[in-house]
C-alpha positions as CSV (number, residue, x, y, z in Angstrom):
1,M,121.7,16.4,73.0
2,K,118.7,18.3,74.6
3,D,118.5,22.0,74.8
4,L,121.8,22.4,72.7
5,N,120.5,23.3,69.3
6,L,121.5,26.6,67.7
7,S,120.6,27.7,64.3
8,A,121.3,25.9,61.0
9,Q,123.5,28.9,60.1
10,S,125.6,28.4,63.2
11,A,126.1,24.9,62.3
12,A,127.3,25.8,58.6
13,T,129.7,28.5,59.9
14,A,131.3,26.2,62.5
15,T,133.4,24.3,60.0
16,G,136.8,25.2,60.3
17,R,139.4,22.4,59.9
18,P,142.2,23.3,57.5
19,L,142.1,21.4,54.1
20,R,143.6,18.0,54.4
21,A,146.6,19.1,52.3
22,D,147.2,21.9,54.8
23,R,147.1,19.9,58.1
24,K,150.4,19.8,59.9
25,F,150.2,16.0,60.8
26,Q,147.6,13.3,59.9
27,S,146.7,10.3,62.0
28,R,144.3,7.5,61.0
29,S,143.5,6.6,64.4
30,V,142.6,10.0,65.4
31,E,140.5,10.6,62.3
32,A,138.7,7.3,63.1
33,L,138.1,8.3,66.7
34,I,136.6,11.6,65.4
35,E,134.2,9.9,63.1
36,R,133.2,7.4,65.8
37,V,132.5,10.1,68.4
38,S,131.1,12.7,66.2
39,G,128.6,9.9,65.0
40,M,127.4,9.5,68.6
41,I,126.5,13.3,68.9
42,N,122.9,14.1,67.8
43,D,123.5,17.9,67.8
44,P,125.2,18.9,64.5
45,V,126.8,22.0,66.0
46,M,128.3,20.0,68.9
47,A,129.5,17.3,66.5
48,R,131.1,19.8,64.3
49,L,132.6,21.6,67.2
50,F,134.2,18.4,68.3
51,T,135.4,17.5,64.8
52,N,137.0,20.9,64.7
53,C,138.5,21.1,68.2
54,F,139.8,17.6,68.9
55,P,142.4,17.6,66.1
56,N,143.3,21.3,66.4
57,T,146.6,20.7,67.8
58,L,147.6,18.3,65.1
59,D,146.0,20.1,62.4
60,T,147.6,23.5,63.1
61,T,150.4,23.7,65.8
62,V,152.7,20.6,65.5
63,Q,156.0,20.9,63.5
64,P,157.5,17.3,63.3
65,G,161.2,17.2,62.7
66,V,164.4,15.3,63.4
67,F,167.3,16.2,65.7
68,E,170.4,13.9,65.9
69,R,168.4,11.3,63.9
70,K,165.6,11.1,66.4
71,P,162.1,12.6,66.4
72,D,161.9,16.2,67.4
73,T,158.5,17.8,67.5
74,V,157.8,21.5,68.1
75,V,154.2,22.3,69.4
76,I,153.3,25.9,69.3
77,T,150.4,27.3,71.4
78,G,148.5,28.7,68.5
79,D,148.4,32.4,67.6
80,I,151.7,32.7,69.5
81,P,154.5,31.0,67.6
82,A,156.3,29.6,70.5
83,M,156.3,26.5,72.5
84,W,155.2,26.5,76.2
85,L,156.1,23.4,78.3
86,R,152.8,23.5,79.7
87,D,150.6,24.1,76.7
88,S,152.7,21.6,74.7
89,S,152.2,18.8,77.1
90,A,148.6,19.6,77.6
91,Q,147.9,19.8,73.8
92,V,149.0,16.4,72.9
93,W,147.8,14.6,76.1
94,P,144.4,13.6,74.7
95,Y,146.2,11.6,71.9
96,L,148.1,9.4,74.3
97,G,145.5,6.6,74.3
98,L,145.8,6.2,70.5
99,A,149.5,6.0,70.4
100,A,150.0,2.3,71.3
101,K,148.5,1.1,68.1
102,D,149.5,4.2,66.0
103,A,153.3,4.2,65.0
104,S,153.3,7.7,63.3
105,L,151.5,9.3,66.2
106,R,153.7,7.6,68.7
107,E,156.8,8.9,66.9
108,L,155.3,12.4,66.9
109,L,154.8,12.2,70.7
110,E,158.2,10.8,71.2
111,G,159.4,13.9,69.5
112,V,157.5,16.2,71.9
113,I,159.1,14.5,74.8
114,R,162.6,14.8,73.2
115,R,162.1,18.5,72.3
116,Q,160.9,19.2,75.9
117,T,164.1,17.4,77.1
118,R,166.1,19.9,75.0
119,C,164.1,22.9,76.2
120,L,164.7,21.9,80.0
121,L,168.3,21.4,79.4
122,T,168.5,24.9,77.7
123,D,166.9,26.7,80.7
124,P,164.8,25.0,83.5
125,Y,163.5,28.5,84.4
126,A,162.1,29.3,81.0
127,N,158.3,28.8,80.5
128,A,158.3,29.2,76.6
129,F,160.8,28.4,73.8
130,L,161.5,29.3,70.2
131,S,161.2,26.7,67.4
132,D,164.8,27.3,66.7
133,L,166.7,26.5,70.1
134,Y,169.7,28.0,68.6
135,A,168.1,31.4,67.8
136,P,168.8,34.4,69.8
137,P,165.9,35.7,72.1
138,P,163.3,38.0,70.5
139,N,164.5,41.6,70.2
140,T,162.7,44.0,72.3
141,S,163.2,47.6,73.1
142,S,163.1,47.1,76.8
143,P,164.5,43.5,77.4
144,D,163.5,41.6,80.4
145,Q,165.8,41.8,83.3
146,T,166.8,38.2,83.5
147,E,169.3,35.8,82.0
148,M,167.9,35.3,78.6
149,K,169.4,32.4,76.6
150,R,169.3,31.2,73.0
151,G,166.2,29.5,72.1
152,V,164.2,31.1,74.8
153,H,160.9,32.9,74.0
154,E,160.0,34.0,77.6
155,R,161.7,33.3,80.9
156,K,158.9,33.3,83.5
157,Y,159.7,30.6,85.9
158,E,156.5,28.6,86.6
159,L,156.8,25.5,88.8
160,D,154.1,23.6,86.6
161,S,156.4,24.0,83.6
162,L,158.7,21.5,85.4
163,C,155.8,19.2,86.2
164,Y,154.0,18.9,82.9
165,P,157.0,17.2,81.0
166,I,157.0,14.6,83.6
167,R,153.2,14.0,83.3
168,L,153.4,13.7,79.5
169,A,156.5,11.2,79.7
170,H,154.7,9.1,82.5
171,G,151.5,9.1,80.5
172,Y,153.3,8.2,77.2
173,W,155.3,5.3,79.0
174,K,152.1,4.0,80.7
175,Q,150.0,4.0,77.3
176,T,152.7,2.8,75.0
177,G,155.4,0.9,77.0
178,D,157.9,2.8,74.7
179,V,161.2,3.9,76.7
180,K,163.1,5.1,73.7
181,P,162.7,8.8,74.8
182,F,164.1,8.2,78.3
183,D,167.7,8.3,77.4
184,A,170.7,9.9,79.0
185,A,169.5,13.3,77.9
186,W,166.1,12.9,79.6
187,K,168.0,11.5,82.7
188,Q,169.9,14.6,82.7
189,A,166.9,16.9,82.2
190,M,165.0,15.0,85.1
191,N,168.0,15.6,87.6
192,L,168.0,19.2,86.7
193,V,164.3,19.4,87.2
194,V,164.6,18.0,90.8
195,Q,167.7,20.2,91.4
196,T,165.7,23.1,90.3
197,M,162.7,22.3,92.6
198,Q,165.1,22.0,95.5
199,V,166.8,25.2,94.9
200,Q,163.4,27.0,94.8
201,Q,162.4,25.7,98.2
202,R,164.7,28.7,99.0
203,K,166.1,27.1,102.3
204,R,169.3,29.0,102.1
205,D,168.8,31.8,99.8
206,Y,166.5,33.0,96.9
207,G,168.6,30.9,94.2
208,P,169.7,32.5,90.8
209,Y,166.3,33.2,89.3
210,H,165.1,36.7,89.0
211,F,162.8,38.5,86.6
212,Q,161.7,42.0,86.1
213,R,159.9,43.6,83.2
214,I,159.4,47.3,82.4
215,T,155.6,47.3,82.4
216,E,152.7,49.1,83.7
217,S,151.1,45.7,84.6
218,P,152.0,44.4,88.1
219,T,151.2,40.9,86.9
220,E,154.0,40.9,84.4
221,T,157.0,41.4,86.7
222,L,158.3,40.3,90.1
223,M,158.7,42.5,93.2
224,E,161.8,42.5,95.4
225,R,164.4,43.1,92.7
226,G,162.7,40.2,90.7
227,F,162.8,37.6,93.3
228,G,159.2,37.9,94.3
229,S,157.5,38.2,97.9
230,P,159.3,37.0,100.7
231,I,158.7,33.4,102.0
232,N,159.4,31.4,105.0
233,P,161.2,28.2,103.9
234,V,158.9,25.5,105.1
235,G,159.4,22.8,102.4
236,L,157.2,24.1,99.7
237,I,158.5,25.1,96.2
238,A,158.4,28.5,95.1
239,S,157.1,29.7,91.8
240,G,157.6,33.0,90.2
241,F,154.5,33.0,87.9
242,R,151.3,31.1,87.7
243,P,150.2,28.9,84.9
244,S,148.4,32.0,83.4
245,D,151.9,33.6,83.2
246,D,150.8,36.1,85.7
247,A,153.1,36.9,88.8
248,C,152.4,35.1,91.9
249,T,151.2,37.2,95.0
250,F,152.7,34.6,97.3
251,P,155.4,32.3,95.8
252,F,154.1,29.0,97.2
253,L,151.4,28.4,94.6
254,V,149.5,25.5,96.2
255,P,148.0,23.8,93.0
256,S,151.4,23.8,91.5
257,N,153.0,22.3,94.7
258,L,150.2,19.6,94.6
259,F,151.0,19.0,91.2
260,A,154.8,18.8,91.9
261,A,154.1,16.3,94.5
262,T,152.4,14.0,92.0
263,S,154.8,14.6,89.2
264,L,157.8,13.7,91.6
265,R,156.2,10.4,92.5
266,Q,155.7,9.6,88.9
267,L,159.2,10.5,88.2
268,A,160.4,8.3,91.1
269,E,158.5,5.4,89.6
270,M,160.2,6.0,86.1
271,A,163.5,6.5,87.6
272,H,163.4,3.2,89.4
273,T,161.7,1.1,86.7
274,V,163.0,2.7,83.4
275,L,166.3,4.4,84.3
276,K,167.3,1.9,86.9
277,D,168.5,4.9,89.0
278,D,167.4,4.5,92.6
279,G,169.5,7.7,93.5
280,L,167.2,9.9,91.5
281,A,164.0,7.9,92.5
282,N,164.9,8.3,96.1
283,K,165.5,12.1,95.7
284,A,162.2,12.5,93.8
285,S,160.2,10.5,96.5
286,A,161.8,12.4,99.4
287,L,161.0,15.8,97.9
288,A,157.5,14.6,97.1
289,A,157.0,13.6,100.8
290,E,158.4,16.9,102.0
291,V,156.2,19.0,99.9
292,S,153.1,17.0,100.7
293,A,153.7,17.3,104.4
294,A,154.3,21.0,104.1
295,L,151.1,21.4,102.2
296,K,149.2,19.8,104.9
297,Q,150.6,22.0,107.4
298,H,150.7,25.3,105.8
299,A,148.3,25.3,102.7
300,I,144.9,24.6,104.3
301,A,142.7,27.4,105.4
302,Q,139.7,27.7,107.6
303,T,136.8,29.3,105.7
304,G,133.0,29.6,105.8
305,Y,133.1,26.5,103.6
306,G,135.1,24.6,106.2
307,T,138.7,23.7,105.8
308,M,140.0,24.0,102.1
309,W,143.1,24.6,100.0
310,A,144.4,28.1,99.8
311,Y,145.6,29.2,96.3
312,E,148.8,30.8,97.4
313,V,150.6,30.9,100.7
314,D,153.9,32.4,102.0
315,G,154.8,30.0,104.9
316,F,154.5,32.9,107.3
317,G,150.7,32.4,107.7
318,S,149.4,34.5,104.9
319,R,147.0,32.9,102.5
320,L,145.4,33.9,99.3
321,L,141.9,32.5,98.8
322,M,140.9,32.4,95.0
323,D,141.3,30.3,92.0
324,D,142.6,30.9,88.4
325,A,141.2,29.3,85.2
326,N,144.6,28.0,84.1
327,V,145.6,24.6,84.9
328,P,147.0,23.6,87.4
329,S,144.2,25.0,89.4
330,L,142.4,24.1,92.6
331,L,139.5,23.1,90.5
332,A,141.7,20.9,88.4
333,L,143.3,18.8,91.2
334,P,141.6,15.5,90.4
335,Y,142.1,15.9,86.7
336,L,145.9,16.0,87.4
337,D,145.6,13.2,90.0
338,S,146.7,15.7,92.6
339,S,143.9,15.7,95.0
340,P,145.0,13.7,98.1
341,D,142.0,14.5,100.2
342,T,138.6,14.1,98.6
343,S,136.5,15.9,101.2
344,L,139.0,18.8,101.2
345,Y,138.7,19.1,97.4
346,V,134.9,19.0,97.5
347,R,134.9,22.0,100.0
348,T,137.4,23.8,97.9
349,R,135.5,23.2,94.7
350,R,132.4,24.7,96.3
351,F,134.4,27.8,97.0
352,V,136.2,28.3,93.8
353,W,132.9,28.0,91.8
354,S,131.1,30.6,93.7
355,K,130.9,34.5,94.1
356,Q,133.3,34.0,97.1
357,N,136.1,33.3,94.7
358,P,137.0,36.8,93.3
359,W,137.8,35.5,89.9
360,F,134.5,33.7,89.4
361,F,132.1,35.6,87.1
362,T,128.5,35.0,86.0
363,G,126.4,36.9,83.5
364,T,124.0,36.5,80.7
365,A,126.4,34.7,78.6
366,G,127.7,32.2,81.0
367,E,129.5,31.4,84.3
368,G,133.1,30.3,85.0
369,I,136.5,31.2,86.5
370,G,138.8,33.9,84.9
371,G,141.8,35.5,86.3
372,P,144.0,38.6,86.2
373,H,145.5,37.6,82.8
374,E,142.3,39.0,81.0
375,G,140.8,40.8,84.0
376,R,137.4,41.0,85.4
377,D,134.1,39.7,83.9
378,M,136.0,37.5,81.4
379,I,135.1,33.9,81.6
380,W,137.6,31.1,80.5
381,P,136.1,28.2,78.8
382,M,138.9,26.1,80.1
383,S,137.4,26.5,83.6
384,Q,134.2,25.2,82.3
385,I,135.8,22.2,80.6
386,I,137.8,21.4,83.7
387,Y,134.5,21.7,85.8
388,A,132.9,19.1,83.6
389,L,135.9,16.8,83.5
390,T,136.0,16.8,87.3
391,S,132.2,16.5,87.8
392,N,130.3,13.3,88.7
393,S,127.0,14.9,87.9
394,S,125.2,14.4,84.6
395,D,123.4,17.7,85.1
396,E,126.6,19.6,86.0
397,I,128.3,18.1,82.7
398,L,125.2,18.9,80.5
399,H,125.0,22.5,81.8
400,M,128.8,23.2,81.0
401,L,128.3,21.7,77.5
402,K,125.4,24.2,77.0
403,L,127.6,27.0,78.1
404,L,130.5,26.0,76.1
405,K,128.5,25.8,73.0
406,A,127.0,29.2,73.6
407,S,130.6,30.6,73.9
408,L,131.5,29.9,70.4
409,A,130.1,33.2,68.8
410,D,129.7,31.2,65.6
411,T,133.4,30.5,65.2
412,G,133.5,26.8,65.7
413,F,136.2,26.8,68.2
414,M,137.1,27.5,71.9
415,H,138.5,30.8,73.0
416,E,140.8,31.8,75.6
417,S,138.1,34.0,77.4
418,Y,134.8,35.7,76.6
419,F,132.8,38.6,78.4
420,Q,130.3,37.2,80.8
421,D,127.4,39.2,79.1
422,D,128.5,38.9,75.5
423,A,130.4,35.8,74.1
424,A,131.1,37.7,70.9
425,R,133.6,39.7,72.9
426,F,136.3,37.0,73.2
427,T,140.1,36.7,73.3
428,R,142.3,34.5,71.0
429,S,140.5,32.8,68.3
430,W,143.2,30.2,67.9
431,F,144.1,28.7,71.3
432,A,144.9,25.1,70.7
433,W,145.1,24.0,74.4
434,A,141.4,25.0,75.0
435,N,140.4,23.3,71.8
436,T,142.0,20.0,72.4
437,L,140.9,20.0,76.1
438,F,137.3,20.4,74.9
439,G,137.8,17.5,72.5
440,E,139.2,15.4,75.4
441,L,136.0,16.2,77.4
442,I,133.8,15.1,74.7
443,V,135.7,11.7,74.3
444,K,135.4,11.1,78.1
445,V,131.7,12.0,77.9
446,A,131.4,9.5,74.8
447,T,133.1,6.9,76.7
448,S,131.6,7.2,80.2
449,R,128.2,8.9,79.7
450,P,127.3,8.5,76.0
451,E,123.6,9.2,76.7
452,L,124.4,13.0,77.3
453,L,125.4,13.3,73.7
454,R,122.1,12.0,72.3
């Protein structure tokens, strides 16, 4: 790769995989892919980065097990020993393409789907769960004011947490043809997901969910007695928190609603074909259509860039124009197959990757989108990866690869965020989602534009 060489010392310090005996899970097909793709990369630092990052979820975060004689796989997020529905889905997503011909990997992924089913049935409003779903919630001196249940690590209701398990299930089914995970419990969980989304349209009242936390940070709690800002019930689905775990300003989070419409259509297909349940299929399809129509009517803003998607709306006419690094984001819509209007997305993309987006930062160490979670001037490599994954330009992809490599700070892994003028000032040295997402990008480049790796 041109212009991507760092020092030999950097290449040496980038080796970071656990010893083979210490890896949580090993897959021959994953190792074969690593060997094949890394062999295509001329830059030794980038090759080592891919070798470290692509298997990071399997190396360090999965906990294979059995529940009721069926696979049961916990996937922690990394340095936080809890399982997020969002992160766990995204962390294992890049391995789906290998599962059809790898029985052990397929069983591990089946276990993730079954564990997510148990999580959803435990509490559809929780975003993160404990490894032991029978354990009491973590003890804190000032417990959150919400209905905490056993097995729950955190109870921030995030619409995308209901969507990601559908995306994973649909992707697994399409890649493998296996329908074993989609049993009576999964059907019950999917009915609960649709019911929860309908309740959170808030057509009659706010619903049962509320959340308040004693904190100095306004992004960690919800206003209005824990129900969030007022909304006009126009058919969109409310979310308490964003994918960043930060509180929404306006509850109708647009990228999550676009993601929900996609996920509901995927669920409708599976309900009809796999479950033979046309009742569930029809409910999911109808809700997807309602949300899609409401998005067109209430979530599009007129700006200097032309019409574009807003980030959050309230149904009364208020719109928040920004984007956050966490996925789903406006930038990531094509990655999630949730961009129904190409020209609208192109205009939105120009806005979010510009200084008109208040959470876009550029400095001597890089450029990219951040968010309130880590604050101003902190760039998230995840946004750079998504920018490359959604780009059709070789120049843009190469530029992002250069920036991603420069963000390593000689650690050999991706980070949650880094300071725009000094990549050595970073957060989270063990963030498996960002690592595996980077690996997914390199596999895509190796498949579609291999010349960029030479």
